[in-house]
N, C-alpha and C positions, 0 to 999 in steps of 0.2 A: 176784299177787292178794293184796290186803291183807284181813285178817280182824279183826273186833272184834265181840264179842257175836254177834248173829244177822245181821250185815251182811257180805256179800262184795262187795268192790270189785274189779272186773276192769279194772284200769288199772295201768300201770307208773309209775315215778317220772318218766318223761318227760312224762306227761300232767298238766297243771295242773288241779286241781280246787278250786273256790272253797270257802272255809271255810263260807260260808252254805249251800252245797249239802250239805256234809258234816253240818252241824248239822241240816238238814232230814231227812237220812237217819237220824240218831240219833233224832229226834223220832218219825219214822214207825215205826222199829224198836221203839219203846217202847209203841206203841198196844196196847190190849187185843186179844188174839187174833192179833197179828202173829207169824208163825212165822219168816220169813226175808225179808231184803231184799237185792237184788242191784243193783249200779250199774255203769255202763259208762264208757268214756273220754269220752263226750260229755256227761257229767253236768254240770248247771248248775242254779241255783236257779229254782224256779217259784213260782206263786201257791199257797201252802198246802202244797206238797210239791215234792220234787225232780223234775226232768225228766231222763230218761236212766236210769230205774230201773224195776225190777219188784219187786212186793211180794206176798208170799203170806200169807194169813190163814186161820184156821179159825174157823167159827161166826159170823163177822161180816165185813162188807165195808164199805168207805169210799168212797162216790161222789165225794167231793171230791178224792180222790187222783188220779183220772183227769182232772179238770178239766172245763172247759166245752165242749170240742170232742170229745165222745164219738164214737168211730168214725173219728177222723182217722187217716189212713194214706197209703200210697203204692201206686200201681198202675203197672205197666209194660206198655205195649202195643207190639206190632209194627205197623209201618205199611207201606204200599206204596211209600213214598218211598225213594229211594236216595241214598247219599252223593254219588255222581257228579253227580246232578242237583239237589242242594240249592241253594236260593237264599235264604239266611238274611236278607240285607239287604233283598231285595224282600219277603220274607214279613214282616219286622218292620214294614214300612209298611202291609201289607195286613191282617194279622190284627186282629180287633176283636170286640167284642160279648160277651165272656165275663163282663162285669159286669151285663149286662141279662137280664131274665127270658127264658127259652126260650119260643118260641111253639108248642111241641108239646104233647102230652097228658101232662102231668107225672104225673097220677094213674095213668094206664095204664102209663107207664114204670116207676114205682115198683112197681105191683102185679105186673108181669111179673118183678120182681126181689125179690119177697117183702117189700116195705116199704109202709108207709102214710104219707101226707104229714104228718099232724098239723098242718096249717095252714101249711106252709112250701113250697108249690109254687113260689112266685116265686123262691126261692133255688136251686132245683134246676138244676144245670148251670152254676153260678157258682163261681169259685175261692175268693173271699174275700180277706182281707187278711193282714197279718202275714207269716209265713214261708211261706204257701201259694204254689204256683206250678204251672205246667205247662211242660215242657221237652222240646224235641227233642234227641236225643242220637245221636251216631255211636259206633261201636265203636272204641276206641283201641287196645286190645291184648287178645288172648285168652290167658289163662294156663292154662286147663284145657279142652282141646278136647272131651273126652268130656262133661263137664257142659254145656258150651256147646251141643253137639249135642242133648243130652237135652231142651232147651227149644225145639228146632227154630229156632235163631237163625241169622242170616246176617250176616256181618261187613260186607256191602255195603249193608245196609238201615239206615234211620233208625228210632229207637225213641222213643216218647213216654212220659215219666214225669209222672204227675199226683200232686200232693200237696195234698189238701184233705180236708174232713171233713163233718160233718153241719150245718154252718152254724148257724143260730139254734136248731135243734132240740135239739142237745146242750146249748146254753146254758140253754134253758128247763128241760131235765131237771135240770141241776145246781141252778138257782135254786129250783126246786120243792122239791128235797131240802133245800137249805140253809135255806130259809125255815122248814122244819119241824124240822130237826135241827142246824142250824149245821154244825160239822165232825164231828158224831157219825156213827157207822156204823149199819148195819141188820143185825139179827141174824136167824139162821135161825129163831129162836123166833117172831119177828114175821112169820109166813109170808105173810100177805096183802100186807103192805107191801113186804117184800123181793122177793117174786115179781112184784109190780106194777112195782117199779123195774126189775128185771132184764128184764122183758118190754119195757118202754119203751126200756131201754138197747139191747137186741138189735135193736129196730126202728131206733134211731138208727144203729147200726152198719151195718145193711142199707141204710139211706137213704144213708149216706156212700159205701158201695161203688157204689150206683147213681149217685150224684152224680159220682164220679170217672169212671165210664164215659161219662156224658153229656158231661162236659167234654172228654174225648178225642174223642167223636163230633162235637161242635160245632166244635172246632178243626180236626180233620182233614177235615171236610166242606168247609171253606174252602180246603183245599189239594188237594181232589179225591182223597183217600186213604181207603181202608177201614182197618180195624184188627182186630187179634186180641189179646185180653188174655192176657198171659203170667203175671202174678201180681198179686195184690192183698192186701196185708197191713196190718192195723190196728195202730197203735201207741199208741192211747189207748183202753183197754177194761178191763172186768172179765169174766173167764171162769171157769167152774167147772173145777177141776183135781183129778183123782183122785191122791192121794198116799198110797201104801201102803194103799189101800182106804178112805181118808178123803176126803170131799168138802171141798175147800178152795177159796178164791177167789184167783185170780191177777190182781192189778192191774198194768196196764202204763201208764206215763206216759212217752211218748217212748222206748219200747222195742219192738222188732220181734219178733214170734214167730219162733223158730228151730226150731220143731217142725212146720213146714208146708212144708218144701222150701227152695228157694233164696230169697235175700233181696237186694233192691237197697238200697244205702246211699248216699244222695247227699252230695256235698260242698256247698260254697257255689256260687253261680252262676258263679264264675270258676275252678273246680277240677274235677278228675276226680270221677266217681261210680263206685261199685263194685258189681258183681254178685258175690255171695259164696255159698258153700255152708256150712251149719253143719257143725261137726266135733265128734266126741266125744259124750258122753252128754247134755249140755245141762241136766242137773238142777241142778248147782251154780249155774249162772247163770240158773236159773228159766226155762229154755226161751225165752230172749230174748237179743237182742244190741242194740248201739247202732243208733239210727234215723237218724243223720246226724253231721255234724261237731260240733254243739252250739255254743251261743252262747259267745263269749268276752267280749263287751261287752254291757251292758244297752242297751236301745233308746234311752234318754234320753241316753246317752253318745256315741252314734255321730256325730251331726252335729258336735259340738264337736271330736271327734278327726279328722274327715275333711274338713270343708268347706274348710279352708285348704289342703289337699293335693290335693283332687280336685273338679273341677266335676261337676255333675249329668250333663252330657253325656258326660264321660269314663267315668262308671260304666255307661253304656248299651252300652259295648262292652268286653268283658273281655280280659284278657291272652292268653286262648286264642283270641281272634278271634270269639267268639260274641256275639250281640246280646241285649240285655235290653229287653223292652217293659215299662216302668214309668214312668207319667206322674205319679206321686205323688212329689214331690221328697223329702219327709221319709222315705217308705218306701224310696226308693232308697238313702239313706244308712243307714237302719236295717238294710237287708238286703245291704249291701255285703259282698263276700267277706272283707274285713278284719275284720268284726265276728264272724267265726266261727273256731272252732278249726281246727287243721290236720287235714284229713280223712285224710291219709296216716298221720299219727301215730295217729289213732283206729283205723284199719284195722290198722296194724302191731302195736299193742297186742293186739288181739283175735286176730290170727294167732299172735303169739308166745305167747299164753296158751292156745292150742289151741281157741279157740271157733269159728273159721271158716277156710276157705281161699278164696283169690281165684279166681274163675272168669274174670272179664273186667273191664276198665276201660272207662268210657264218657266221652266228651267232650261238653260242651254245644255245641249249634249255635245254638239260639234259646230264650230263656226268656220266657214270658209271665207277668206278674204283674198289671198293671192298666192300663187305659186311663182317660182322664178321662171322667167321666160328665156 
């Protein structure tokens, strides 16, 4: 673990961290009221601030640090589907519709889950673009049988991982703040404004949780399967954190809470994902761990690096034998496994630094990103 000023970097020399990301960490650490900043092996540059970091402040918080997708996170669901009866090639031709508005009662779905639509009912139950996805997984190997059993998991079942957020709602929330304050923060002294933002923020988080569940419901309904939510953890958020009796604000941008039980950390679409258990006190790393592999290349660089080596069709089936539903050719290259860091190295760093232990590894069977509309 490297230390400088009020920054803790939880990565070894084996992890490549971009200079721009480190500069963003330094800038964030120097903001008024910023107490501590923690970064993880998946650290990479983001818009306005680093991705793969948690940031603790007192007396002031900074909405722009969590970005436009407030509430983005990952949920893991158990399904009724089994590995023995999996038909990924057939399913890859059958599954569709997750780009289109849901024909159910969106307002009621949200209300039952403690959220209000704020005008975004048409987006509910849709994945979105970028690095968002939903993925069927099978258990590759169980490393900790006791923890595995605690979640009532079965190695013969298939599981569904959903990565999505609040869609346009979080973007509206950020733009409303930026229009008034640019990259400035909100202080606890401005009680009305800060409390209004946090209330809308919390609704966006609840909206995103409801969205992930509806995505799971819509996909598994096409496969004739019920579901059970195992966990849902938000990696873009601001939460109140009690630190030695003082109310502080914990910003997470691409960082998963490690104080809410076990965590799923996905790789790229062509690598293993990990189910892990937090270890140790977790305070030094700000009660957070890496949320994934982290980008190695910027999106604009991917096509130039990959088009001469891989056809679009070749990227729709991974080296692990899984299938990828992605009919946007540019996105297919932007989200190719090669564009991401080595997830095994990310996990090994955090294990070696005592942040986590591995419970199980998961292998992708089928990934859904986008159909043509």
